[in-house]
N, C-alpha and C positions, 0 to 999 in steps of 0.2 A: 744182192748189189744195193740195197736202199741205203745203206751206209753211206755211201759217196754222196748221194742226194740230201741225207741229214748233216753230214760234216758240211758240206758246201752251204745248207741253210744258216747253220751256226755261223760258218766262216762269215756270209754275209750281214749276219744280225750285227755281229762283232765289229765289222766293217763301217757298218752305218754309224756306230756310236765313234768310231776312231775319226770317219771324214766329218762327222758333225763338230768334234773338239777341234778339229783343224780350223773351222769356220765361227768358232762360238767363243763368247767372251763371258767368261764366270764373274758372278760377284765375288766368290771366295778366291784364296790362294790356290792355284795349281794341284798341289798335293791334297788338300782339304777337298778340292771338288772331285778330282779322281777317286777318292776315298768314297766319297757318298754316292758316287756313280756307280762302283763295282757292288757295292752294298745293296744297292736297289736295283738296278738294271740287271745283274747277272742272274738275280733269283727269277726275274720278269722273263727275260729270254731264256731260261732253261723251262720255264714252264710252257711258253710259246713253242718250245722244239718238240715237246711232248705232247702238246695239241696238235702240233705239224704232222707228227709220226702216226697219233692215232687216227686223226681226221682224215689225213690225207690233203693233196694241195686244193682241191676244189673247195671242200667244206672249210677248210682253215682260213681259205684268201678272202671268204665272206666276213671272217669274223675277225681278222688280223685288227682291221681298226680298233675295234672296243678291246682287243686282249693285248696289242702290242702298241700301238701307234698314239692311242690317247693317252695312255697311264706314262708312255715314256715321254710325251709332250709335256704332261704336266711336272713328272720328276725334273726335268730339265728347265720347264720354264722358272721353277723355284731357284735354281742355280743360277739362272741368267744374269748378267749384268745389266742388258737391255730387255726389259720387259714389254715389249711393243712389236710392232710390223716387224722390226729386224728379227726378232726370235723365229716368229712365225713363219716368215720366207725362207730363213736358213733351215728350219726344222722340214719343211715342206720340201724344198728344193731336193736338201741331201735324201730325204726318203722317196722321193719320186725317182731321184737318178739311180739309187742302189735298187730300187724297185723294178726300174726299166730293164737293168743288168739280168736280174733276177727271173721277170718274165720271159724275156728274149731267150734266155736259154733254156727257161723250162717249156717254150714254143718250139725251138729249135732241135730239141733234146731227141724226141722220138724218130725224126727222120735222120740224124747223123749217126746216133747210136741207140738204136731202138731196145735192144735187148739189155741196158746198163743205164749207167747215169754218168759214164765217163767224161763225155763232152760238155756237160753241164758242170761236173765238179772240175773240171781243166780249166774251163772258161773263167768261172768264178774265183778259182784260187788264184790264178793268173792277172785277171783283169783288175780287180780290186785294190790291190797294192800299186798296180801301174797307174790306177786313176789317182788314188791318194798320193803317189810321190808327184805327178804333175798339180794337184790340187796344193799341195804343200809348197812347192817351189814357183809356181806361176800364180796361182788364183790367191789364195792366202793372203800374202802380204797387200796385194791390191783392194780385196776385200775386207778385211780387218779396219784398213785406214778409211776405206768409204763409210763402214759401219759406225765408225768413231767421229766422221766427221759431217755426216749427213744423216739424219734423223727422222726426214719428210719422206713422203712418198713409198713408203715401205709396206704400209697398210693394203694397199690395192695389188700388190706385188704377192703377197702372202694370199691374198683370195686367189691370184691367178694359180699359185702353186697347190693350194688345196684343191682346186677344181680337177687340176690335172691328175692329183691323188685318186679323188674319184673316180673319174673319167675311165681312167687305165685300169683302175680294180675293176670297176663292173664291165669293162668291155672283155677283159680275163676270164671272170669268174661268172657272171651272173647273165643269164638264170644258170647256165652249168659252163664247162670249160670251152674256151675260145675254138679248140680243136673241132668240137660238136658244132659250131656256127662259123664253116670256113669263108661264108659270105661277107663276115665282119672282118676279116683279117687283114685287108687293105684299109680300114679304117683305122686299127689297132697301127698298122705300120705307119700311116701317115701320123699319128699321135706321137708315136715314138720319135719321128722325125722332127717333127713340130716341139716338143718339149724342150728339149736342149736348145733349138734355136730360139726360142723364147727367153730361156735362161740368160743366155748368152747374149742378147739385146737389152735384159733388164737389168743385168751388170753393168754393161756400156754406158747404159743411160744413168745409171747411179754414178759410174765414174765420170761421166761429163758432168753431170750435178756439181761432183765433189771439186773438179777442177774449175767449174763455175766459181766456186766458193772460195777456191785459193786463190783465183785471180782477183776477186772482188776484195778478199783479205790483202792482197798485195797492194790494191791501189788504195786501200784505206792508209797502207802504211806509208806509201808514197805521199799521200795527200797529208797525213801526220808529220812527216820528215820535211816536205816544203814548207809545212806552216812554222815548223820549230825554228828552220834553217832561216825562215824570212823573220820571223821574230828576233833570231840571234843578229841578224845583220842590223835590222835596226837599231838593237842595243848598242852594237859596235857603232853604228853610224852616229848616235846621240853621244857615246863616249867618245868619239872621236873630235864632234863639233866642240864638247863641253873644253876638251884638250886644245882643240884649235885656240878658243877664246882665252885660256888660261895663258897660253904661250904668247898669243897677243898682248896679254896686260902684264907679262912678266918684267919687262922694262921699267914700266911705271911703279910695279911692286917693290922691285929691287931699289928705286930711289927712294920710295918711302922707308924701305927696311933702313938704308942707309941714313936717311935724317934722323930715323929714331935712334939708331946708334949713336950719332954724332951729337945728340941733344940728351943723351942718356935717359929716355923715355924707356926704362926697361919693363914696366907692367904693361905699356902699351904695346911696346914690340913681341912680348910674348903673347899678346892677344892676337894681334895682326898674324903671326907665324903661325898660332893654331887655326886661326880662318882660312889661311892661304892652304894650310896642309891639310884640311877638310874637303875644300874645293877640288885640290889634286886628286885627293883619296874618291873622291865622285867618277873622275873620269878613268878609274881604274877599272879593267874589264878581267874578270878571273876565267883562265881558262884550265880546263880539267883535264884535257887529254889532247893529242896530236890529232885525233880524227876528228874532222869538221862535224860529221853527222852526229856522231856519240856524245860532242863537246857540247853542240846544239841541244840535243834531247836533255842531257843533263842539267844546263843553264836554267833551261825552260821549267823543267819540274821543281828543282831545286828551289827558284824563286818562288813557285806556285806554294810549295810547300812553307816557305819562310811568310810569306802573305797571308798565310792559313793561320799562323800564329804558333808555327810548330818550330819545335827546337831543332835545328839540325847539325849534326855531327858528321864530318867527312873524313875519309883517308883514303886517297887516289894512288896506286902504284900501277898504273896501266902498263901490261907488255910493249913493246915498240911495235910488234906486229903480232897478230893471230890468226888462226885457220878459220874463225866464223867471219861470215860477212858482216860488213859494218851496219849496214842498213839493218840487219837482223837483230845484231847485238844490240844496236841502239832501241829497238822497238822492245827487245826481251827488258832491257833496262827501264824505258818508260813504263812498262806495265806493271813491272815490280815497284817503281817509286809512286804511280797512281795508285794501286792498289793501298800502300801505305800511308798515302796521304787521305784517301776515304776510310781509312779505318782511323786513323787519328782525329778526323774532324767529328765521330762520334761520342769523344771525350771532351772534359773541360780542359781549356786552355793551357792550364798550369800541368797536365799531366801529358801533353802530346811531346812527343819526339820521335825522330827517325835518325837513324845512323846508317850512311851507305860507306862500305868500304870495298875496294879493289886490291887484290894481292897478284902480282904476276910471278914469283916466285915461293915456294917452289913449284908451286902449280897454279894456273889462271883462276881465281877465284873471286867471285862477287857476291857480298853479302850486303842484304837489305834488313835491318832489324826496326820494328817500330812496334808502339804501345798502340794496344787495342784493348775493345772493352771484354774480352776474354771469351766471347761465344762463337767456337769454331768447331767444325765437323770435319774430320777427314774421310774419304774413300779407302777403300781396301788397298789402295796403291799410295797410301800417304799423302793424298792430293786434296786441299781444302776445298769443302763444299759449301756453295751460297744457295741460298733460297731466293735471295732478290732478283728480280727480275732485269736482265740486262747485264748484271754481274756475272764473274766467273769465266768471260771470254779470254781475259787477260792472263790469268794463271793458266788456261790450258794452251795458251800462246807461248809460254813461259817454259812449260813441260816439253812442249813440241819443238822448240828452239834447241834445248838442251838435248833431248834426244837426237837431233839432226845432226848435230855438232859432234854427237859421240860422247858427250859428257853425261853428266848425272845432276838430279835435283834433291834438295832437302827442305822440307818444310817443316818446322818447329814450332809449340805455343806452349809456353809455360810462364806462370804468374803474370798474365796480360801481357806477355811480351812475344810480338810474334817475329821469327826470322827464318828467311829464305836464305839457302846457300845454292847459288850456281857454280857448278865445277864444271869449267870449260876446258879446251885446247887450244 
């Protein structure tokens, strides 16, 4: 009946990979990553299964770190997008969770089905898919989001996971099987209880850290919006004051015009009319859309671009209403235009241009196109990368916004022209 034990062990190894991939971000496309894993990990699993069958649980348990855990850690590390504490914590957490199930079933099997491995087989066959289902539906969305937005604090958590691995392995197998050291079983049970509690606490702490960052980002967005709206209100106030003065002087100007017409001083009349027209034009305030928040943001950043000597071309046809939150849309537009301004400012003034277009039909599409120096790198998801400290956050904010509203984004770079498309709903 050892066949049941061996099948359940193979099943556990396979589902360790599955569980890891649920919580893991690869630097390669999914199909390529899956192919690499199958070509490297499958032979490794087969070799370890043979070692397990030949050496038995006790001897194999002391070798597993060197023959399975470390080689698989190296392979998966090379595939990982996050080559830091995020990877090591995820790897240790998945390994120790599966090991806990393996060790518990191995410990209880002699008491429940001493003449065979039916208990071990049934529990492992049923429990691992149920665990994966819970992880995929409940933990995975939160965990991947935390990994994406929080890169700090993972190192110490990875050390905790690694120590759990070492402690439970030593308790189970060193210097011999735990069944021969019954006085240490209570310590092992406490470790089995402590480990998931600590992991839940760690993930909760990371989630709280992520929420703190999100709140901080929302506060920054609110400050940006208040600043932009205040600047826009000041602009409107100045325009209104200028218009009030023009209206006050309008009767006098009409008298001047009438006098010039009466005396047939047409050249002077032409000059005066052009002067008045220029003054009236200065009182004009351009409105880009109905939304006060979006209009304020566009006005401020378009003026900044023009003040930087950038040739700005506009074409706006905003929909009357849209599903996206106005504040979040305004922030995405601000980030897009600000990125374009930064790129243009690296060029000679005669090469700077930004083109901003918004279409509402047949779909809501925002396009920001600008000149740049031609130096750009894209990651595996088509998102531009920057090595400049403090930059790149705006781009990630645009990506997050598009994903949140159920749209998608496109970044293109060709012939020193960079283009961003935001396809929204």
